[in-house]
C-alpha positions in Angstrom: -0.2 0.3 -0.1 2.8 2.5 -1.4 0.3 4.9 -2.4 -1.1 5.2 1.5 2.4 5.7 2.3 2.5 7.9 0.4 -0.5 10.2 0.9 0.8 10.1 4.8 4.3 11.5 4.1 5.5 7.9 4.8 7.9 8.0 1.7 8.2 9.8 -1.7 7.1 8.9 -4.6 8.7 6.8 -6.8 10.2 9.8 -9.2 11.3 10.7 -5.5 8.6 14.1 -4.8 7.0 14.2 -1.3 3.2 15.4 -1.3 4.3 18.3 0.9 6.6 19.4 -1.9 4.3 19.0 -4.9 1.4 21.2 -2.6 3.6 23.9 -3.0 5.1 23.7 -6.5 3.6 27.0 -8.5 2.0 26.6 -11.7 4.6 26.5 -14.3 6.2 23.7 -12.1 3.2 21.8 -12.0 2.7 22.9 -16.4 6.1 21.5 -17.1 6.6 18.8 -14.8 5.0 15.5 -15.9 5.4 13.0 -13.2 3.6 13.9 -10.6 0.1 13.4 -11.4 -0.3 9.7 -11.3 1.1 10.0 -7.6 -1.1 13.1 -6.8 -4.7 10.9 -8.3 -3.1 6.6 -8.5 -5.4 4.7 -10.4 -5.3 0.2 -10.9 -2.7 0.8 -14.2 -0.2 3.0 -14.8 -0.1 5.9 -16.4 2.3 7.8 -18.6 5.3 8.6 -15.4 6.1 5.8 -12.5 4.0 5.5 -9.8 2.5 3.3 -7.4 -0.5 1.9 -8.3 -4.2 2.3 -6.5 -5.1 -1.5 -5.1 -7.9 -2.6 -3.6 -6.6 -2.3 0.0 -6.1 1.5 -1.0 -9.3 2.4 -1.9 -10.8 1.0 1.0 -8.0 3.5 3.5 -8.7 6.1 0.8 -12.7 5.7 1.3 -12.6 5.5 5.6 -9.4 7.0 6.6 -9.8 10.9 7.9 -6.5 11.5 7.1 -6.4 10.4 4.1 -9.1 12.0 2.6 -7.9 15.9 4.4 -4.7 15.2 2.1 -6.3 14.7 -0.7 -8.4 17.4 -0.9 -5.5 19.2 -0.8 -4.0 17.8 -3.6 -7.7 18.3 -5.7 -7.3 22.4 -4.1 -3.8 22.5 -5.7 -4.6 21.5 -8.7 -8.1 23.6 -9.3 -5.9 26.2 -8.3 -4.2 25.7 -11.0 -6.5 25.2 -13.6 -7.7 28.4 -12.3 -10.7 27.3 -10.2 -11.2 27.1 -6.2 -13.9 25.7 -3.9 -16.0 27.8 -2.3 -16.2 28.5 1.5 -19.3 26.6 2.0 -17.7 23.8 -0.4 -21.1 23.6 -2.8 -19.2 25.0 -5.7 -15.9 25.4 -7.6 -15.9 29.3 -9.1 -12.8 30.5 -11.5 -10.4 32.9 -9.7 -8.4 33.4 -12.9 -8.6 33.5 -16.6 -9.2 30.5 -18.3 -6.1 31.3 -20.8 -3.9 31.6 -18.1 0.4 32.5 -19.3 2.6 32.4 -16.8 6.0 33.6 -17.4 5.1 32.8 -20.7 4.1 29.4 -19.9 1.1 28.3 -20.7 -0.9 26.8 -17.7 -4.3 25.0 -16.9 -6.9 24.3 -19.5 -5.3 26.2 -22.9 -2.9 23.1 -22.7 -4.2 20.5 -23.6 -2.4 17.6 -22.5 -4.0 18.1 -19.1 -6.9 17.1 -20.4 -5.7 13.3 -19.5 -4.7 14.3 -16.0 -8.4 16.0 -15.8 -10.1 12.8 -16.6 -7.3 10.7 -14.2 -8.5 13.0 -11.7 -12.5 12.1 -11.6 -11.5 8.6 -12.7 -9.4 8.7 -9.4 -12.5 10.8 -7.0 -14.7 8.1 -8.7 -12.9 5.3 -7.3 -12.1 6.4 -3.6 -15.6 7.5 -3.3 -15.3 11.3 -3.4 -18.0 11.6 -6.3 -18.7 15.1 -4.5 -15.2 16.7 -5.0 -15.4 15.3 -8.9 -18.6 16.5 -9.3 -17.7 19.7 -8.4 -14.6 19.3 -10.3 -16.5 18.7 -13.5 -18.9 21.4 -12.9 -16.3 24.0 -12.9 -14.7 22.8 -16.3 -18.4 22.5 -17.4 -18.4 26.0 -17.0 -15.7 26.9 -18.7 -16.3 25.1 -21.3 -20.0 26.7 -21.8 -18.3 30.7 -21.3 -15.0 30.2 -24.1 -15.9 29.0 -27.4 -12.1 28.5 -28.2 -11.8 26.2 -25.4 -15.1 24.6 -26.3 -13.5 23.3 -29.7 -10.8 22.1 -28.7 -12.1 20.0 -25.8 -14.9 18.9 -28.7 -12.2 18.4 -31.5 -9.9 16.2 -28.7 -13.4 14.4 -27.5 -11.8 15.3 -24.4 -15.9 16.0 -23.0 -16.9 12.4 -23.6 -13.8 10.8 -22.0 -14.4 13.5 -18.5 -18.5 12.6 -19.0 -17.2 8.9 -19.4 -14.9 9.4 -16.1 -18.2 10.4 -13.9 -20.7 7.6 -15.1 -22.6 10.1 -17.5 -24.3 8.7 -20.5 -22.6 10.2 -24.0 -24.6 7.6 -26.8 -26.2 10.6 -27.4 -24.8 13.9 -26.8 -24.8 16.2 -28.4 -21.3 19.1 -27.7 -22.8 22.0 -30.2 -26.0 22.3 -27.6 -23.1 23.1 -24.6 -23.0 27.7 -25.9 -22.4 30.3 -23.4 -24.7 31.1 -21.7 
């Protein structure tokens, strides 16, 4: 159960990163590094970078251990901030706190960097697997609002088929979904 040990700050990731250190990274570091997301949001199958895999025992621990749940929430908060979103104080919404198209020190970060779409799919799937469906819903809601508000982002996500992947991770039907129905309000 190395994933649990990582999330309890007992061991570093397979890439040598400690969880508490990842939480302190700035947006450019989160954008440029590609070997941490599998550790923050592990799955049963390996990703692009080496990481501890999720196990049924770890899923049980994430569902029942308040310390693990608190640390998962902190990881989500870090990534929401990276995407320019924040959970409201009452915990009922994810709202935009930075422009959708973020450029920091000349580096495009967040939703306009298309490789982040796989990261979002991983995050949604992990949160669903460990019983944190509400947190997955907050992330999905924030992103869907952005898709409605930004036609360029909507076109890019549609072209890559990412919304259907995210909907699949959320357990939503996609067979009759018309992406063009999502328009700015």
